[in-house]
PLY file of the C-alpha trace (Angstrom):
ply
format ascii 1.0
element vertex 388
property float x
property float y
property float z
element edge 387
property int vertex1
property int vertex2
end_header
0.01 -0.25 -0.07
1.10 3.34 -0.94
2.32 5.23 2.17
0.98 8.98 2.26
2.22 11.56 4.42
0.69 11.69 8.00
-0.14 14.69 9.93
2.75 13.60 12.34
5.51 14.07 9.66
7.52 17.12 9.23
5.52 19.89 7.69
6.01 20.60 4.18
7.85 17.02 3.83
6.61 15.01 0.92
7.31 11.39 0.37
8.62 10.32 -2.98
5.44 7.92 -3.65
3.08 10.97 -3.05
5.03 13.46 -5.08
4.50 14.40 -8.83
7.97 15.39 -9.23
11.30 14.59 -7.49
13.96 17.27 -6.86
17.38 15.68 -6.38
19.96 17.99 -4.61
23.73 17.13 -4.69
25.28 19.02 -1.70
28.67 17.24 -2.22
28.55 18.88 -5.56
27.49 22.09 -3.93
30.59 21.99 -1.62
32.76 20.91 -4.50
31.66 23.96 -6.43
32.29 26.39 -3.55
35.88 24.88 -3.29
36.57 25.32 -6.96
35.26 28.93 -6.89
37.43 29.33 -3.63
40.70 28.18 -5.65
39.86 30.54 -8.52
39.55 33.52 -6.20
43.30 34.39 -5.95
43.53 34.01 -2.21
40.36 36.04 -1.59
37.81 34.57 0.79
35.00 32.74 -0.75
31.46 33.57 0.63
28.32 32.08 -0.32
25.20 33.67 -1.57
22.14 31.81 -0.29
19.41 33.98 -0.91
16.00 32.57 -2.53
16.15 29.61 -0.20
19.61 28.89 -1.53
18.67 29.18 -4.98
15.74 26.69 -4.19
18.16 24.02 -2.84
16.99 24.87 0.68
18.74 27.16 3.24
18.69 24.52 5.91
20.57 21.98 3.58
22.89 24.12 1.74
24.14 26.48 4.40
25.33 23.80 6.73
27.08 21.65 3.56
28.86 24.95 2.72
29.89 25.60 6.27
31.17 22.11 6.54
33.24 22.75 3.25
35.00 25.75 4.91
32.78 28.74 4.01
32.50 31.41 6.75
30.46 34.28 5.28
26.96 34.05 3.62
24.87 36.68 1.85
21.09 36.60 1.75
18.52 39.02 0.57
16.20 39.35 3.33
16.21 39.26 7.06
14.11 36.43 7.42
16.40 34.41 5.32
19.47 35.55 7.39
17.56 34.36 10.62
17.12 31.06 8.95
20.63 30.81 7.87
21.80 31.91 11.52
19.70 28.89 12.84
21.78 26.34 11.10
25.15 28.33 10.97
25.80 29.69 14.47
29.10 30.84 13.99
28.96 32.47 10.52
29.15 35.97 9.16
25.75 36.87 7.48
25.20 39.94 5.50
21.55 41.12 4.43
21.67 42.55 0.92
18.51 44.29 0.67
19.18 47.12 3.11
18.07 48.05 6.46
14.35 48.36 6.64
13.51 50.92 9.34
13.07 49.49 12.96
14.81 46.16 12.39
18.14 46.95 14.02
16.94 45.09 17.14
16.42 42.00 15.20
20.14 42.18 13.50
21.42 42.71 16.96
19.50 39.70 18.57
20.57 37.33 15.71
24.34 38.79 15.14
23.60 39.90 11.42
24.97 42.57 9.38
22.70 44.85 7.22
24.12 45.99 3.85
23.66 49.81 4.06
23.06 51.66 0.59
21.77 55.33 1.43
22.80 57.96 4.01
19.33 57.00 5.68
20.39 53.61 6.48
23.57 54.69 7.30
22.49 57.19 9.87
19.79 54.64 11.35
22.48 52.24 11.78
24.93 54.67 13.43
22.09 55.83 15.66
21.03 52.36 16.65
24.86 51.52 17.38
25.12 54.50 19.66
21.93 53.63 21.44
23.27 49.91 22.07
26.72 51.55 23.21
28.49 49.19 20.47
30.17 49.68 17.27
27.98 47.24 15.54
29.23 45.57 12.03
27.57 46.26 8.53
28.56 46.77 5.10
28.19 49.55 2.73
27.09 49.27 -0.72
28.35 51.52 -3.35
26.50 51.56 -6.65
28.84 51.62 -9.68
26.59 50.85 -12.57
23.78 48.89 -11.57
21.32 51.78 -10.52
19.32 49.46 -7.97
20.83 49.66 -4.62
23.59 51.74 -3.02
25.31 54.93 -2.64
26.41 56.53 -5.88
30.09 56.76 -6.51
30.18 60.58 -5.85
28.51 59.59 -2.57
30.86 57.01 -1.94
33.85 59.33 -2.26
32.45 61.43 0.72
32.13 58.53 3.17
35.41 59.34 4.76
34.27 62.72 5.93
30.73 61.19 7.26
30.65 61.42 11.25
28.10 58.41 11.40
30.92 56.25 10.31
32.45 56.77 13.49
29.58 54.82 15.27
29.70 51.70 13.75
32.24 49.31 12.42
32.42 49.08 8.49
33.15 45.59 8.00
32.74 45.66 4.15
32.72 47.80 1.27
30.92 46.08 -1.82
29.66 46.94 -5.08
27.96 44.55 -7.86
28.85 43.88 -11.45
26.35 44.55 -14.26
27.74 42.37 -17.08
30.45 40.17 -15.65
29.45 37.17 -17.67
30.24 39.31 -20.61
34.00 39.43 -20.16
34.68 41.86 -23.07
32.04 44.50 -21.88
33.90 47.54 -21.22
31.47 48.54 -18.14
33.54 45.67 -16.30
36.72 47.92 -16.25
34.74 51.02 -15.81
33.31 49.50 -12.56
36.47 48.09 -11.26
37.91 51.58 -11.48
34.98 53.32 -9.76
35.08 50.83 -7.12
38.97 51.22 -6.61
38.58 54.88 -6.44
35.96 54.70 -3.42
38.41 52.03 -1.79
41.24 54.44 -1.97
39.43 56.93 0.28
38.50 54.40 2.95
41.84 52.36 3.25
41.84 49.20 5.45
38.38 48.24 4.89
37.75 44.65 3.41
35.93 45.01 -0.11
34.02 42.86 -2.32
33.09 43.16 -6.01
33.20 39.72 -7.68
30.01 37.72 -8.10
30.25 34.43 -9.80
31.17 35.42 -13.16
33.44 38.21 -11.85
35.59 35.69 -10.42
36.52 34.46 -13.71
37.31 38.01 -15.57
40.65 38.63 -16.94
41.08 41.78 -14.72
40.66 39.28 -11.66
38.73 41.84 -9.49
38.62 39.40 -6.56
39.31 42.20 -3.68
39.07 40.60 -0.14
36.04 38.46 -0.53
34.10 37.10 -3.64
30.29 36.30 -3.46
29.49 33.28 -5.76
25.84 32.64 -6.09
24.72 30.88 -9.55
27.66 29.09 -10.02
27.61 27.20 -6.56
24.52 25.92 -7.63
25.76 24.63 -11.10
25.08 27.45 -13.13
27.60 28.21 -15.97
29.56 31.53 -14.88
31.39 31.80 -18.26
28.42 31.49 -20.94
30.95 31.63 -23.56
33.11 28.70 -22.36
32.28 25.06 -21.14
30.79 25.00 -17.37
33.41 24.32 -14.76
30.79 23.77 -12.46
29.29 20.32 -11.32
25.58 20.09 -11.53
23.70 20.34 -8.19
19.96 20.07 -9.13
18.19 17.41 -11.04
14.49 17.35 -11.41
12.24 14.65 -12.55
8.32 14.51 -13.35
6.39 11.39 -12.95
4.11 10.21 -16.08
0.40 9.89 -14.86
-1.00 9.06 -18.27
0.00 8.04 -21.65
-2.36 8.57 -24.57
-2.70 8.39 -28.45
-3.52 11.70 -30.11
-4.77 11.18 -33.81
-3.86 13.73 -36.67
-5.31 16.91 -36.61
-6.14 16.88 -32.98
-4.81 19.54 -30.57
-3.10 19.21 -27.19
-3.48 21.46 -24.07
-5.40 24.76 -23.45
-6.30 26.85 -26.36
-5.24 24.10 -28.94
-1.87 25.65 -29.62
-0.10 22.43 -30.38
-1.60 20.29 -33.48
-0.74 16.63 -34.16
-0.18 16.38 -37.82
0.27 12.67 -37.53
-0.74 9.95 -34.94
1.38 10.88 -31.83
1.82 9.31 -28.34
1.45 11.85 -25.45
2.80 11.32 -21.91
1.37 13.67 -19.14
3.47 14.70 -16.66
2.42 15.67 -13.09
4.82 18.89 -12.84
3.37 22.41 -14.04
3.96 25.98 -13.30
2.60 25.76 -9.91
5.79 23.76 -9.16
7.88 26.62 -10.69
8.43 24.94 -13.98
7.94 28.02 -16.31
4.79 28.22 -18.64
6.92 29.99 -21.02
8.58 26.48 -21.97
5.01 25.69 -23.68
5.26 24.35 -27.07
2.88 26.09 -29.53
2.74 24.88 -33.18
2.74 21.59 -34.74
4.16 18.24 -34.39
7.74 17.68 -36.15
8.28 21.53 -35.82
11.66 22.78 -34.43
10.39 24.85 -31.50
12.23 26.74 -28.82
10.20 25.00 -26.26
10.69 22.58 -23.25
11.98 18.98 -23.55
12.13 16.30 -21.15
14.50 13.10 -21.24
12.43 10.05 -21.62
14.44 6.66 -21.51
17.42 8.54 -22.40
16.03 10.45 -25.48
14.83 14.11 -25.54
11.24 14.43 -26.31
9.60 17.83 -27.00
6.82 19.20 -24.97
3.65 19.36 -26.75
1.02 22.18 -25.96
0.92 24.85 -23.12
2.58 24.07 -19.47
-0.46 23.97 -17.14
-0.70 24.63 -13.59
-0.24 20.84 -12.64
0.93 19.31 -15.77
2.86 18.97 -18.79
2.30 16.98 -21.82
5.46 15.54 -23.96
5.50 13.93 -27.29
7.00 10.65 -26.77
6.25 9.02 -29.98
9.81 8.30 -30.91
10.44 6.47 -27.75
9.80 2.64 -27.92
6.41 1.73 -26.14
7.95 -0.81 -24.08
10.55 1.77 -22.61
7.89 4.10 -21.26
4.84 3.45 -19.03
2.64 5.12 -16.54
4.58 5.73 -13.13
7.79 6.28 -14.94
9.89 9.31 -14.15
11.06 11.56 -16.98
14.01 14.11 -16.62
13.34 17.74 -16.63
16.60 18.92 -15.23
19.66 16.74 -15.74
21.06 13.93 -18.23
22.71 16.78 -20.00
19.54 18.97 -19.97
21.28 21.55 -18.03
19.51 24.34 -15.93
20.94 26.93 -18.27
19.53 24.79 -21.23
16.24 24.57 -19.74
16.29 28.44 -18.99
17.15 28.97 -22.64
14.02 27.01 -23.78
11.86 28.76 -21.61
13.02 32.22 -23.10
14.61 33.13 -19.46
17.83 32.52 -17.39
18.67 29.45 -15.35
18.47 31.69 -12.22
14.78 31.95 -12.68
14.30 28.28 -13.17
16.45 27.20 -9.84
14.77 29.94 -7.55
11.16 29.12 -8.67
11.71 25.32 -7.81
8.38 24.49 -6.07
7.59 23.14 -2.70
5.43 20.22 -3.91
8.45 18.19 -5.04
9.82 15.29 -2.83
13.21 16.87 -2.04
16.11 14.18 -2.13
19.34 15.15 -0.80
22.66 13.37 -1.46
25.80 13.93 0.59
26.80 17.17 2.32
28.44 15.33 5.15
31.58 16.91 5.07
0 1
1 2
2 3
3 4
4 5
5 6
6 7
7 8
8 9
9 10
10 11
11 12
12 13
13 14
14 15
15 16
16 17
17 18
18 19
19 20
20 21
21 22
22 23
23 24
24 25
25 26
26 27
27 28
28 29
29 30
30 31
31 32
32 33
33 34
34 35
35 36
36 37
37 38
38 39
39 40
40 41
41 42
42 43
43 44
44 45
45 46
46 47
47 48
48 49
49 50
50 51
51 52
52 53
53 54
54 55
55 56
56 57
57 58
58 59
59 60
60 61
61 62
62 63
63 64
64 65
65 66
66 67
67 68
68 69
69 70
70 71
71 72
72 73
73 74
74 75
75 76
76 77
77 78
78 79
79 80
80 81
81 82
82 83
83 84
84 85
85 86
86 87
87 88
88 89
89 90
90 91
91 92
92 93
93 94
94 95
95 96
96 97
97 98
98 99
99 100
100 101
101 102
102 103
103 104
104 105
105 106
106 107
107 108
108 109
109 110
110 111
111 112
112 113
113 114
114 115
115 116
116 117
117 118
118 119
119 120
120 121
121 122
122 123
123 124
124 125
125 126
126 127
127 128
128 129
129 130
130 131
131 132
132 133
133 134
134 135
135 136
136 137
137 138
138 139
139 140
140 141
141 142
142 143
143 144
144 145
145 146
146 147
147 148
148 149
149 150
150 151
151 152
152 153
153 154
154 155
155 156
156 157
157 158
158 159
159 160
160 161
161 162
162 163
163 164
164 165
165 166
166 167
167 168
168 169
169 170
170 171
171 172
172 173
173 174
174 175
175 176
176 177
177 178
178 179
179 180
180 181
181 182
182 183
183 184
184 185
185 186
186 187
187 188
188 189
189 190
190 191
191 192
192 193
193 194
194 195
195 196
196 197
197 198
198 199
199 200
200 201
201 202
202 203
203 204
204 205
205 206
206 207
207 208
208 209
209 210
210 211
211 212
212 213
213 214
214 215
215 216
216 217
217 218
218 219
219 220
220 221
221 222
222 223
223 224
224 225
225 226
226 227
227 228
228 229
229 230
230 231
231 232
232 233
233 234
234 235
235 236
236 237
237 238
238 239
239 240
240 241
241 242
242 243
243 244
244 245
245 246
246 247
247 248
248 249
249 250
250 251
251 252
252 253
253 254
254 255
255 256
256 257
257 258
258 259
259 260
260 261
261 262
262 263
263 264
264 265
265 266
266 267
267 268
268 269
269 270
270 271
271 272
272 273
273 274
274 275
275 276
276 277
277 278
278 279
279 280
280 281
281 282
282 283
283 284
284 285
285 286
286 287
287 288
288 289
289 290
290 291
291 292
292 293
293 294
294 295
295 296
296 297
297 298
298 299
299 300
300 301
301 302
302 303
303 304
304 305
305 306
306 307
307 308
308 309
309 310
310 311
311 312
312 313
313 314
314 315
315 316
316 317
317 318
318 319
319 320
320 321
321 322
322 323
323 324
324 325
325 326
326 327
327 328
328 329
329 330
330 331
331 332
332 333
333 334
334 335
335 336
336 337
337 338
338 339
339 340
340 341
341 342
342 343
343 344
344 345
345 346
346 347
347 348
348 349
349 350
350 351
351 352
352 353
353 354
354 355
355 356
356 357
357 358
358 359
359 360
360 361
361 362
362 363
363 364
364 365
365 366
366 367
367 368
368 369
369 370
370 371
371 372
372 373
373 374
374 375
375 376
376 377
377 378
378 379
379 380
380 381
381 382
382 383
383 384
384 385
385 386
386 387
């Protein structure tokens, strides 16, 4: 008898038998990627960006695995993520990238967290909170060198050394962020390096961080004191113009819930956007956009056409999607797979078996980052390794 999750099991945990999709996460590969990036960082400390639930792999699993590998510093986007990371990494340094929300100083102090300050208002609030605590609490300062999202402007950064508020807390890190580090010949990279160095020169002795995953591999080697890899840790390619130096971390399988024959001139899926020109065999997979698989991977056209759309690996063969990705289901054309090799209950590969997360993103008209960070909570998560 199939065992279904009971109310006594861990909340949110889904058994393999009950799940429409299986998400495989290789924590040993994650740790190996961190070590490889550390070794490429020219002696700089390698931190780890674990925002968005560690890019969909799970903060509670990924952070301890990285810490056991030697990682001492973590970056998240939100304060709530930082608290989760602190719970599993009690001795780590944890920075919150998205700035200091008003009134959150006590929470930062309670959990020994560091905000990344990106405006004079935030700097003033952190300085005032530090004064009230009677301590020089630690924080990072973000200088915007071209992204135009968060951070002080470069001219504002050049005035920091004269700012009285900087005497009331410890600036533990000065940081900026590349706009186009994956484009190694983009002249903006050098412009940002020079602008960041100009600000650094006015604040001697403060550790600095500029390089993200792709920035580690730039010919200028802008490693500074700390590098901040994110996407590459989870198997994404930080050098899109070259072979991927990273090991794959995430694999995704979906379960076949039904097989059917579609006759010529019949359509598949919502709105009839995919037309069978010949007799086709269709497998329906129990994964959809509610699971984080993008609707933009839908196949809209006719059978046999070359479409930029999703594919699944079925019995080792790439099989194209047929029709729209719906909320809970994907339909796949398995006509070219021998009938004896595919049956109800089998799993097909949606990420893995040479179907990389970057390729899945490309076929969905997006990027691998979005694929990873949208991975849903309805999958049975199967972790491997991570014990050190």
